[in-house]
FIZATI-324735 format. One record per residue: x, z, y of N, C-alpha, C, CB in turn; residue in one letter. Coordinates in Angstrom, 3 decimals, m for minus. Glycine has a CB too. Layout:
% FIZATI-324735
- X|Z|Y|X|Z|Y|X|Z|Y|X|Z|Y|A
...
This chain:
% FIZATI-324735
- 13.124|11.841|m16.715|11.787|12.372|m16.411|11.887|13.320|m15.211|11.177|13.113|m17.657|M
- 11.095|13.045|m14.149|11.200|13.891|m12.972|10.438|15.193|m13.169|10.681|13.158|m11.741|N
- 10.538|16.105|m12.156|9.971|17.444|m12.295|8.465|17.419|m12.506|10.297|18.271|m11.074|R
- 7.764|16.526|m11.770|6.310|16.453|m11.901|5.903|16.049|m13.311|5.733|15.466|m10.887|T
- 6.600|15.041|m13.846|6.276|14.600|m15.199|6.578|15.688|m16.220|7.048|13.331|m15.542|L
- 7.629|16.474|m15.970|7.956|17.560|m16.902|6.838|18.603|m16.906|9.309|18.221|m16.524|R
- 6.322|18.905|m15.728|5.233|19.888|m15.628|4.000|19.386|m16.384|4.876|20.165|m14.136|I
- 3.688|18.078|m16.214|2.542|17.507|m16.912|2.765|17.556|m18.418|2.291|16.059|m16.451|I
- 3.976|17.188|m18.828|4.290|17.219|m20.257|4.182|18.622|m20.818|5.685|16.671|m20.505|S
- 4.660|19.594|m20.044|4.583|20.989|m20.493|3.138|21.421|m20.671|5.290|21.918|m19.497|A
- 2.291|20.991|m19.750|0.885|21.351|m19.862|0.246|20.743|m21.092|0.134|20.918|m18.628|G
- 0.605|19.481|m21.392|0.082|18.838|m22.589|0.570|19.530|m23.852|0.475|17.373|m22.614|L
- 1.829|19.925|m23.846|2.363|20.639|m24.998|1.664|21.966|m25.195|3.854|20.858|m24.842|L
- 1.349|22.634|m24.109|0.655|23.927|m24.218|m0.686|23.754|m24.903|0.459|24.562|m22.829|A
- m1.350|22.615|m24.611|m2.635|22.365|m25.254|m2.447|22.047|m26.732|m3.372|21.217|m24.554|L
- m1.415|21.261|m27.027|m1.188|20.859|m28.414|m0.743|22.030|m29.270|m0.153|19.752|m28.481|V
- 0.203|22.825|m28.729|0.799|23.895|m29.515|0.088|25.223|m29.343|2.237|24.051|m29.151|L
- m0.815|25.297|m28.397|m1.600|26.511|m28.220|m0.779|27.684|m27.728|m2.263|26.876|m29.502|G
- 0.424|27.425|m27.144|1.216|28.506|m26.572|1.842|29.411|m27.616|0.368|29.320|m25.660|G
- 1.836|29.023|m28.894|2.418|29.873|m29.921|3.514|29.106|m30.641|1.340|30.360|m30.917|C
- 4.204|29.783|m31.555|5.342|29.177|m32.228|4.937|28.463|m33.510|6.380|30.228|m32.534|A
- 3.681|28.528|m33.915|3.233|27.857|m35.125|3.145|26.358|m34.860|1.866|28.418|m35.598|T
- 3.836|25.584|m35.671|3.856|24.141|m35.481|3.568|23.462|m36.811|5.216|23.671|m34.904|M
- 2.806|22.378|m36.741|2.490|21.622|m37.946|3.674|20.727|m38.309|1.203|20.780|m37.748|S
- 3.598|20.125|m39.491|4.679|19.218|m39.914|4.820|18.061|m38.939|4.415|18.680|m41.335|E
- 3.704|17.485|m38.516|3.760|16.354|m37.592|4.375|16.771|m36.260|2.356|15.773|m37.368|E
- 3.981|17.940|m35.767|4.536|18.419|m34.497|6.034|18.640|m34.605|3.848|19.715|m34.065|E
- 6.474|19.170|m35.736|7.908|19.384|m35.935|8.650|18.052|m35.998|8.159|20.192|m37.219|C
- 8.060|17.055|m36.664|8.719|15.764|m36.849|8.892|15.008|m35.536|7.930|14.917|m37.825|M
- 7.905|15.101|m34.659|7.938|14.308|m33.421|8.287|15.154|m32.202|6.595|13.628|m33.200|V
- 8.715|16.393|m32.417|8.907|17.327|m31.313|9.940|16.841|m30.308|9.317|18.674|m31.845|A
- 9.590|16.961|m29.036|10.539|16.779|m27.937|11.018|18.177|m27.579|9.886|16.029|m26.682|D
- 12.169|18.583|m28.097|12.610|19.968|m27.973|12.951|20.347|m26.539|13.807|20.207|m28.855|W
- 13.347|19.372|m25.751|13.591|19.660|m24.335|12.277|20.023|m23.651|14.255|18.445|m23.628|H
- 11.230|19.243|m23.935|9.921|19.503|m23.317|9.321|20.809|m23.825|8.955|18.341|m23.596|A
- 9.520|21.087|m25.126|9.006|22.340|m25.677|9.724|23.528|m25.039|9.173|22.371|m27.216|I
- 11.038|23.412|m24.884|11.788|24.471|m24.206|11.315|24.665|m22.784|13.271|24.160|m24.213|G
- 11.016|23.549|m22.119|10.517|23.641|m20.740|9.183|24.380|m20.700|10.363|22.233|m20.123|Y
- 8.315|24.045|m21.637|6.994|24.705|m21.681|7.144|26.201|m21.947|6.099|24.063|m22.772|E
- 8.028|26.553|m22.863|8.240|27.971|m23.167|8.838|28.699|m21.974|9.150|28.131|m24.388|D
- 9.786|28.061|m21.307|10.384|28.682|m20.129|9.377|28.867|m19.016|11.544|27.854|m19.632|G
- 8.545|27.846|m18.795|7.537|27.918|m17.736|6.490|28.980|m18.031|6.862|26.565|m17.553|A
- 6.347|29.353|m19.323|5.402|30.404|m19.715|6.070|31.770|m19.785|4.774|30.071|m21.062|A
- 7.381|31.835|m19.474|8.078|33.122|m19.491|8.365|33.627|m20.888|7.276|34.144|m18.757|G
- 8.449|32.731|m21.855|8.714|33.145|m23.237|10.195|33.510|m23.403|8.318|32.016|m24.231|Q
- 10.481|34.544|m24.179|11.886|34.899|m24.441|12.534|33.848|m25.326|11.991|36.294|m25.106|P
- 13.863|33.831|m25.328|14.590|32.835|m26.115|14.308|33.002|m27.606|16.097|32.939|m25.848|V
- 13.848|34.176|m28.013|13.483|34.408|m29.422|12.376|33.469|m29.879|13.044|35.858|m29.626|A
- 11.664|32.873|m28.933|10.618|31.913|m29.297|11.215|30.734|m30.050|9.872|31.420|m28.045|Q
- 12.443|30.368|m29.727|13.108|29.279|m30.445|13.262|29.641|m31.917|14.487|28.970|m29.820|L
- 13.624|30.891|m32.190|13.756|31.328|m33.578|12.453|31.213|m34.331|14.251|32.750|m33.638|G
- 11.349|31.546|m33.676|10.044|31.441|m34.334|9.680|29.978|m34.591|8.955|32.116|m33.478|R
- 10.032|29.116|m33.652|9.771|27.691|m33.855|10.677|27.134|m34.953|9.980|26.910|m32.541|R
- 11.908|27.599|m34.984|12.826|27.162|m36.038|12.288|27.549|m37.412|14.226|27.769|m35.822|R
- 11.767|28.774|m37.502|11.209|29.246|m38.774|9.996|28.418|m39.176|10.825|30.729|m38.676|Q
- 9.150|28.065|m38.203|7.952|27.279|m38.504|8.322|25.894|m39.003|7.057|27.167|m37.268|A
- 9.345|25.283|m38.401|9.711|23.918|m38.766|10.609|23.858|m39.996|10.399|23.245|m37.605|C
- 11.255|24.958|m40.335|12.134|24.977|m41.505|11.358|24.643|m42.770|12.810|26.346|m41.647|A
- 10.093|24.983|m42.784|9.244|24.700|m43.946|9.161|23.203|m44.228|7.840|25.264|m43.727|E
- 9.366|22.398|m43.167|9.268|20.945|m43.309|10.646|20.281|m43.257|8.368|20.368|m42.214|Y
- 11.686|21.102|m43.345|13.039|20.564|m43.347|13.493|20.042|m42.003|13.140|19.480|m44.344|G
- 12.902|20.561|m40.933|13.247|20.119|m39.585|13.981|21.229|m38.854|11.985|19.698|m38.802|V
- 15.110|20.877|m38.229|15.871|21.823|m37.425|15.691|21.482|m35.941|17.377|21.802|m37.823|Q
- 15.335|22.467|m35.109|15.192|22.193|m33.678|16.523|21.779|m33.057|14.638|23.423|m32.954|P
- 16.444|21.002|m32.001|17.622|20.680|m31.191|17.797|21.833|m30.209|17.469|19.283|m30.437|D
- 18.626|22.791|m30.595|18.757|24.024|m29.805|19.268|23.754|m28.402|19.688|24.998|m30.501|S
- 20.222|22.843|m28.277|20.787|22.555|m26.963|19.725|21.976|m26.035|21.970|21.586|m27.088|A
- 18.940|21.041|m26.556|17.879|20.431|m25.751|16.823|21.478|m25.395|17.229|19.242|m26.509|A
- 16.482|22.319|m26.377|15.478|23.365|m26.129|15.943|24.314|m25.029|15.189|24.158|m27.423|Y
- 17.187|24.775|m25.124|17.694|25.727|m24.140|17.801|25.105|m22.755|19.049|26.257|m24.572|R
- 18.196|23.850|m22.704|18.268|23.174|m21.410|16.876|23.064|m20.789|18.900|21.772|m21.562|A
- 15.897|22.691|m21.616|14.528|22.600|m21.114|13.983|23.953|m20.706|13.627|21.982|m22.158|G
- 14.291|24.968|m21.497|13.818|26.318|m21.173|14.398|26.795|m19.857|14.181|27.299|m22.289|R
- 15.670|26.515|m19.616|16.290|26.914|m18.345|15.571|26.269|m17.166|17.782|26.529|m18.327|D
- 15.188|25.007|m17.326|14.450|24.333|m16.254|13.060|24.954|m16.089|14.329|22.818|m16.546|E
- 12.419|25.281|m17.216|11.091|25.894|m17.145|11.119|27.254|m16.486|10.501|26.018|m18.522|G
- 12.188|28.000|m16.720|12.299|29.329|m16.108|12.365|29.250|m14.591|13.529|30.051|m16.635|L
- 12.879|28.143|m14.062|12.894|27.973|m12.602|11.474|27.926|m12.049|13.655|26.691|m12.214|E
- 10.556|27.388|m12.855|9.143|27.357|m12.445|8.506|28.729|m12.594|8.360|26.324|m13.274|L
- 8.912|29.456|m13.623|8.326|30.769|m13.907|8.873|31.859|m12.985|8.583|31.149|m15.359|Y
- 10.162|31.861|m12.757|10.828|32.974|m12.065|10.772|32.839|m10.552|12.273|33.069|m12.506|C
- 9.575|32.796|m10.011|9.377|32.716|m8.565|8.730|34.003|m8.066|8.506|31.486|m8.192|T
- 8.824|34.214|m6.777|8.226|35.423|m6.178|6.738|35.527|m6.500|8.429|35.423|m4.650|E
- 5.995|34.469|m6.195|4.549|34.543|m6.340|4.127|34.640|m7.805|3.901|33.334|m5.694|M
- 4.905|34.020|m8.698|4.592|34.149|m10.116|4.807|35.598|m10.557|5.462|33.180|m10.963|R
- 5.882|36.208|m10.063|6.135|37.612|m10.378|5.031|38.509|m9.856|7.466|38.050|m9.804|G
- 4.585|38.242|m8.633|3.517|39.048|m8.038|2.222|38.907|m8.835|3.285|38.637|m6.575|F
- 1.868|37.672|m9.175|0.615|37.458|m9.918|0.682|38.103|m11.299|0.319|35.951|m10.056|R
- 1.854|38.032|m11.932|2.009|38.651|m13.251|1.828|40.161|m13.163|3.388|38.317|m13.847|L
- 2.456|40.791|m12.187|2.320|42.233|m12.015|0.905|42.641|m11.654|3.269|42.719|m10.954|G
- 0.284|41.874|m10.763|m1.083|42.198|m10.332|m2.073|42.082|m11.477|m1.512|41.283|m9.187|R
- m1.791|41.189|m12.441|m2.674|41.017|m13.597|m2.376|42.024|m14.701|m2.548|39.605|m14.146|A
- m1.344|42.848|m14.515|m1.000|43.821|m15.540|m0.188|43.235|m16.672|m2.234|44.432|m16.088|G
- 0.411|42.052|m16.442|1.202|41.410|m17.480|2.560|42.069|m17.656|1.382|39.947|m17.161|G
- 3.173|41.799|m18.794|4.487|42.360|m19.106|5.568|41.337|m18.805|4.562|42.806|m20.582|S
- 6.679|41.813|m18.275|7.832|40.946|m18.001|8.829|41.106|m19.131|8.493|41.284|m16.624|Y
- 9.256|39.991|m19.707|10.130|40.012|m20.874|11.619|39.951|m20.541|9.784|38.874|m21.765|N
- 11.959|40.108|m19.257|13.373|40.093|m18.882|14.028|38.747|m19.070|14.117|41.111|m19.672|G
- 13.273|37.676|m18.824|13.768|36.333|m19.120|14.444|35.641|m17.939|12.640|35.486|m19.599|V
- 14.247|36.132|m16.738|14.744|35.410|m15.563|16.254|35.545|m15.405|14.051|35.916|m14.306|C
- 16.914|34.455|m15.026|18.357|34.534|m14.768|18.636|35.420|m13.558|18.948|33.124|m14.543|P
- 19.870|35.912|m13.484|20.230|36.898|m12.459|19.960|36.410|m11.044|21.683|37.263|m12.589|A
- 20.172|35.126|m10.781|20.015|34.622|m9.414|18.552|34.519|m8.994|20.676|33.263|m9.284|D
- 17.626|34.584|m9.952|16.195|34.508|m9.639|15.462|35.827|m9.877|15.549|33.421|m10.465|L
- 16.081|36.704|m10.650|15.372|37.894|m11.092|15.086|38.883|m9.970|16.158|38.572|m12.160|E
- 15.981|38.968|m8.992|15.797|39.953|m7.930|14.474|39.793|m7.192|16.929|39.860|m6.950|G
- 14.211|38.604|m6.676|12.970|38.355|m5.943|11.764|38.429|m6.865|13.019|36.991|m5.258|L
- 11.937|37.919|m8.091|10.843|37.969|m9.055|10.432|39.411|m9.316|11.247|37.283|m10.369|F
- 11.404|40.278|m9.581|11.097|41.676|m9.893|10.524|42.410|m8.687|12.347|42.394|m10.386|L
- 11.041|42.103|m7.491|10.510|42.742|m6.280|9.019|42.437|m6.134|11.285|42.263|m5.022|H
- 8.669|41.164|m6.340|7.262|40.772|m6.237|6.452|41.312|m7.408|7.137|39.248|m6.174|A
- 7.060|41.332|m8.580|6.373|41.862|m9.766|5.991|43.327|m9.564|7.264|41.717|m11.016|Y
- 6.926|44.121|m9.051|6.647|45.536|m8.827|5.555|45.728|m7.786|7.913|46.263|m8.393|E
- 5.541|44.872|m6.762|4.485|44.955|m5.753|3.127|44.654|m6.377|4.765|43.983|m4.592|A
- 3.099|43.645|m7.224|1.849|43.316|m7.920|1.454|44.402|m8.891|1.978|41.996|m8.657|G
- 2.444|44.967|m9.573|2.175|46.031|m10.544|1.592|47.262|m9.853|3.463|46.408|m11.300|R
- 2.069|47.560|m8.659|1.541|48.702|m7.912|0.061|48.488|m7.599|2.342|48.918|m6.607|E
- m0.298|47.266|m7.244|m1.705|46.953|m6.999|m2.528|47.094|m8.262|m1.848|45.547|m6.443|L
- m1.963|46.625|m9.370|m2.669|46.714|m10.652|m2.936|48.163|m11.031|m1.862|46.024|m11.758|Y
- m1.931|49.009|m10.883|m2.086|50.421|m11.239|m3.138|51.089|m10.348|m0.732|51.160|m11.118|V
- m3.080|50.790|m9.047|m4.039|51.382|m8.111|m5.460|50.903|m8.407|m3.655|51.038|m6.661|A
- m5.615|49.620|m8.695|m6.929|49.072|m9.004|m7.450|49.628|m10.323|m6.873|47.542|m9.058|R
- m6.555|49.787|m11.297|m6.954|50.339|m12.596|m7.463|51.767|m12.449|m5.777|50.299|m13.583|S
- m6.831|52.531|m11.554|m7.272|53.907|m11.327|m8.686|53.931|m10.758|m6.304|54.634|m10.377|A
- m8.972|53.013|m9.849|m10.321|52.908|m9.288|m11.320|52.561|m10.390|m10.366|51.842|m8.161|V
- m10.968|51.577|m11.193|m11.877|51.129|m12.254|m12.133|52.227|m13.285|m11.307|49.892|m12.949|N
- m11.089|52.993|m13.605|m11.246|54.059|m14.596|m12.221|55.127|m14.127|m9.899|54.694|m14.904|E
- m12.089|55.534|m12.866|m13.003|56.545|m12.335|m14.418|55.982|m12.243|m12.530|57.035|m10.950|V
- m14.512|54.722|m11.829|m15.832|54.094|m11.722|m16.525|54.028|m13.081|m15.706|52.685|m11.130|S
- m15.754|53.708|m14.129|m16.330|53.685|m15.479|m16.781|55.072|m15.916|m15.316|53.129|m16.482|R
- m16.001|56.076|m15.565|m16.373|57.444|m15.921|m17.695|57.838|m15.275|m15.273|58.423|m15.503|S
- m17.881|57.428|m14.033|m19.142|57.712|m13.341|m20.294|56.991|m14.036|m19.059|57.288|m11.853|I
- m20.087|55.726|m14.352|m21.146|54.937|m14.999|m21.539|55.538|m16.346|m20.688|53.480|m15.190|D
- m20.542|55.996|m17.106|m20.843|56.591|m18.414|m21.705|57.839|m18.263|m19.544|56.939|m19.160|H
- m21.401|58.634|m17.260|m22.169|59.869|m17.046|m23.569|59.569|m16.529|m21.438|60.790|m16.063|R
- m23.687|58.547|m15.705|m25.013|58.149|m15.240|m25.868|57.689|m16.415|m24.907|57.032|m14.185|I
- m25.253|56.899|m17.305|m25.980|56.439|m18.498|m26.395|57.624|m19.371|m25.111|55.456|m19.317|D
- m25.495|58.582|m19.532|m25.810|59.750|m20.358|m26.966|60.540|m19.752|m24.571|60.654|m20.514|E
- m26.969|60.679|m18.431|m28.068|61.402|m17.771|m29.404|60.697|m18.014|m27.800|61.524|m16.249|R
- m29.393|59.370|m17.946|m30.630|58.614|m18.164|m31.129|58.798|m19.596|m30.408|57.114|m17.865|E
- m30.199|58.785|m20.543|m30.595|59.001|m21.937|m31.152|60.408|m22.150|m29.403|58.767|m22.869|H
- m30.546|61.366|m21.457|m31.026|62.749|m21.560|m32.460|62.846|m21.045|m30.103|63.711|m20.767|I
- m32.732|62.201|m19.930|m34.090|62.239|m19.383|m35.084|61.594|m20.351|m34.138|61.526|m18.017|L
- m34.669|60.510|m20.982|m35.544|59.877|m21.980|m35.803|60.836|m23.144|m34.914|58.556|m22.502|D
- m34.748|61.520|m23.611|m34.909|62.462|m24.721|m35.816|63.623|m24.336|m33.549|62.992|m25.171|D
- m35.643|64.120|m23.112|m36.479|65.231|m22.654|m37.950|64.808|m22.591|m36.005|65.728|m21.268|I
- m38.186|63.575|m22.127|m39.553|63.070|m22.055|m40.189|63.015|m23.444|m39.575|61.681|m21.407|T
- m39.429|62.493|m24.420|m39.945|62.398|m25.788|m40.176|63.787|m26.385|m38.972|61.596|m26.674|E
- m39.249|64.703|m26.161|m39.391|66.061|m26.701|m40.561|66.791|m26.065|m38.105|66.858|m26.486|M
- m40.748|66.568|m24.780|m41.850|67.236|m24.082|m43.197|66.745|m24.607|m41.753|66.997|m22.561|S
- m43.259|65.439|m24.886|m44.502|64.891|m25.436|m44.778|65.476|m26.821|m44.429|63.350|m25.511|A
- m43.732|65.613|m27.609|m43.900|66.205|m28.942|m44.272|67.682|m28.830|m42.609|66.042|m29.776|R
- m43.705|68.352|m27.834|m43.928|69.790|m27.653|m45.407|70.107|m27.453|m43.121|70.305|m26.462|L
- m46.106|69.246|m26.713|m47.509|69.532|m26.390|m48.484|68.841|m27.352|m47.810|69.098|m24.957|I
- m47.931|68.157|m28.338|m48.815|67.469|m29.293|m49.437|68.470|m30.263|m48.035|66.384|m30.075|S
- m50.565|68.121|m30.787|m51.261|69.002|m31.726|m50.526|69.103|m33.055|m52.681|68.507|m31.960|D
- m49.722|68.096|m33.380|m49.048|68.078|m34.679|m47.854|69.023|m34.740|m48.595|66.676|m34.999|E
- m47.306|69.435|m33.579|m46.095|70.265|m33.564|m46.387|71.661|m34.092|m45.517|70.350|m32.145|A
- m45.535|72.122|m34.977|m45.679|73.480|m35.505|m45.020|74.466|m34.544|m45.054|73.596|m36.930|T
- m45.296|75.755|m34.790|m44.714|76.791|m33.936|m43.193|76.754|m34.019|m45.238|78.183|m34.337|R
- m42.653|76.621|m35.213|m41.200|76.585|m35.382|m40.591|75.371|m34.687|m40.839|76.573|m36.870|E
- m41.307|74.242|m34.797|m40.799|73.025|m34.157|m40.803|73.180|m32.639|m41.643|71.801|m34.571|E
- m41.854|73.840|m32.087|m41.907|74.033|m30.636|m40.765|74.919|m30.158|m43.250|74.645|m30.226|R
- m40.429|75.919|m30.926|m39.310|76.794|m30.562|m38.008|75.993|m30.504|m39.178|77.962|m31.572|I
- m37.812|75.138|m31.526|m36.610|74.294|m31.570|m36.590|73.308|m30.407|m36.535|73.532|m32.905|T
- m37.763|72.715|m30.131|m37.848|71.745|m29.032|m37.543|72.396|m27.687|m39.238|71.103|m28.996|L
- m38.053|73.579|m27.460|m37.792|74.286|m26.201|m36.304|74.566|m26.030|m38.583|75.602|m26.148|L
- m35.652|74.964|m27.128|m34.209|75.232|m27.058|m33.441|73.946|m26.781|m33.710|75.877|m28.370|A
- m33.849|72.844|m27.430|m33.166|71.566|m27.231|m33.367|71.052|m25.810|m33.667|70.530|m28.241|D
- m34.567|71.191|m25.299|m34.849|70.751|m23.926|m34.018|71.553|m22.936|m36.354|70.895|m23.600|I
- m33.925|72.854|m23.158|m33.123|73.701|m22.263|m31.658|73.276|m22.296|m33.255|75.191|m22.658|A
- m31.161|72.970|m23.510|m29.762|72.542|m23.649|m29.537|71.213|m22.932|m29.376|72.414|m25.143|R
- m30.476|70.289|m23.066|m30.342|68.986|m22.424|m30.414|69.097|m20.904|m31.424|68.039|m22.927|L
- m31.281|69.968|m20.412|m31.369|70.164|m18.963|m30.061|70.729|m18.409|m32.539|71.104|m18.618|K
- m29.453|71.631|m19.176|m28.171|72.192|m18.755|m27.093|71.105|m18.706|m27.743|73.327|m19.705|E
- m27.084|70.261|m19.735|m26.107|69.162|m19.762|m26.370|68.192|m18.626|m26.153|68.419|m21.111|R
- m27.636|67.935|m18.308|m28.008|67.051|m17.206|m27.441|67.580|m15.886|m29.544|66.914|m17.116|H
- m27.545|68.892|m15.698|m27.007|69.517|m14.485|m25.483|69.415|m14.448|m27.439|70.992|m14.404|T
- m24.835|69.658|m15.591|m23.375|69.556|m15.670|m22.905|68.150|m15.319|m22.885|69.937|m17.075|E
- m23.620|67.170|m15.836|m23.252|65.789|m15.546|m23.377|65.471|m14.064|m24.114|64.837|m16.352|L
- m24.400|66.014|m13.422|m24.560|65.809|m11.987|m23.376|66.352|m11.212|m25.839|66.460|m11.499|G
- m22.905|67.534|m11.606|m21.736|68.132|m10.951|m20.491|67.276|m11.193|m21.503|69.576|m11.466|I
- m20.337|66.806|m12.438|m19.188|65.954|m12.763|m19.228|64.656|m11.966|m19.154|65.645|m14.267|E
- m20.403|64.080|m11.811|m20.536|62.839|m11.048|m20.158|63.053|m9.592|m21.964|62.300|m11.146|I
- m20.618|64.157|m9.012|m20.261|64.455|m7.621|m18.744|64.553|m7.456|m20.930|65.767|m7.163|D
- m18.098|65.228|m8.414|m16.638|65.375|m8.356|m15.952|64.027|m8.515|m16.148|66.346|m9.443|S
- m16.442|63.227|m9.438|m15.842|61.916|m9.680|m16.045|60.968|m8.503|m16.425|61.301|m10.941|L
- m17.178|61.072|m7.844|m17.413|60.231|m6.672|m16.438|60.571|m5.548|m18.857|60.389|m6.182|E
- m16.099|61.854|m5.431|m15.082|62.265|m4.461|m13.720|61.680|m4.856|m15.004|63.819|m4.369|H
- m13.417|61.752|m6.155|m12.152|61.186|m6.635|m12.129|59.675|m6.449|m11.931|61.539|m8.113|E
- m13.260|59.028|m6.675|m13.338|57.581|m6.514|m13.031|57.178|m5.073|m14.725|57.071|m6.924|L
- m13.568|57.926|m4.126|m13.297|57.631|m2.720|m11.797|57.723|m2.426|m14.079|58.597|m1.808|A
- m11.120|58.712|m3.011|m9.680|58.856|m2.811|m8.923|57.702|m3.447|m9.190|60.184|m3.385|M
- m9.322|57.335|m4.672|m8.644|56.238|m5.360|m8.835|54.914|m4.617|m9.162|56.113|m6.799|R
- m10.021|54.696|m4.074|m10.270|53.471|m3.317|m9.436|53.442|m2.041|m11.759|53.344|m2.977|E
- m9.290|54.602|m1.399|m8.458|54.681|m0.196|m6.996|54.399|m0.541|m8.595|56.069|0.470|A
- m6.545|54.921|m1.672|m5.169|54.671|m2.110|m4.958|53.193|m2.406|m4.836|55.513|m3.352|E
- m5.948|52.574|m3.037|m5.837|51.152|m3.347|m5.771|50.321|m2.067|m7.021|50.698|m4.214|Y
- m6.608|50.650|m1.107|m6.592|49.936|0.168|m5.255|50.114|0.878|m7.732|50.421|1.067|Q
- m4.688|51.307|0.772|m3.383|51.560|1.384|m2.305|50.687|0.738|m3.010|53.051|1.257|E
- m2.346|50.585|m0.591|m1.384|49.733|m1.301|m1.568|48.281|m0.884|m1.546|49.877|m2.835|V
- m2.804|47.849|m0.746|m3.073|46.483|m0.310|m2.488|46.207|1.073|m4.573|46.224|m0.302|Q
- m2.684|47.167|1.978|m2.239|46.980|3.355|m0.716|46.882|3.470|m2.744|48.118|4.217|L
- m0.001|47.668|2.651|1.454|47.651|2.772|2.121|46.619|1.865|2.002|49.017|2.463|R
- 1.317|45.952|1.026|1.890|44.937|0.133|2.337|43.727|0.942|0.867|44.513|m0.951|S
- 3.550|43.232|0.695|4.009|42.026|1.410|3.382|40.756|0.856|5.528|41.914|1.333|P
- 2.596|40.874|m0.203|1.995|39.711|m0.846|0.474|39.863|m0.858|2.541|39.534|m2.289|Y
- m0.216|38.768|m0.806|m1.668|38.782|m0.832|m2.171|37.769|m1.863|m2.244|38.473|0.573|Q
């Protein structure tokens, strides 16, 4: 089976097995352990995945062909342990399981770290942006509450005690509204810095 056919087979196995170690009796009985190893290797799965598959198939009295699995996994790792795969994994915030052989790991890790730096920088931007959005939402809710309280304040049904409470609550909400405005201004300044840092990381990244 040539490399292209192995890749196609691995993709079909991923659909059948769902990328996990749980296997049905039929899957265990007809398993192509070389192809399964290839699929696991191409997905960056640690060798411990074989143990999980062995445990799943033991229930049906089936023992994996470990040699075939490991040979297939080694071939799959050649597909996984590439520079661009490392970069994409790091940029997506994925975890590296230390599966790449020594002759491939250097370039993979170099690209992974470059991608990881982008991920961290982008995450910092997103975190500040979310903080701003949360405060904007809170300010809008405060304005809605103030509007409702003000309407109740001037209604004929409001008692003197209730008006006193409403005035205190409105004053407290207005103060919080002002505080949020100050926090938003500060966060917007921080957001500009984080975006500049992210752009700087993008510019110096050897990968795009």
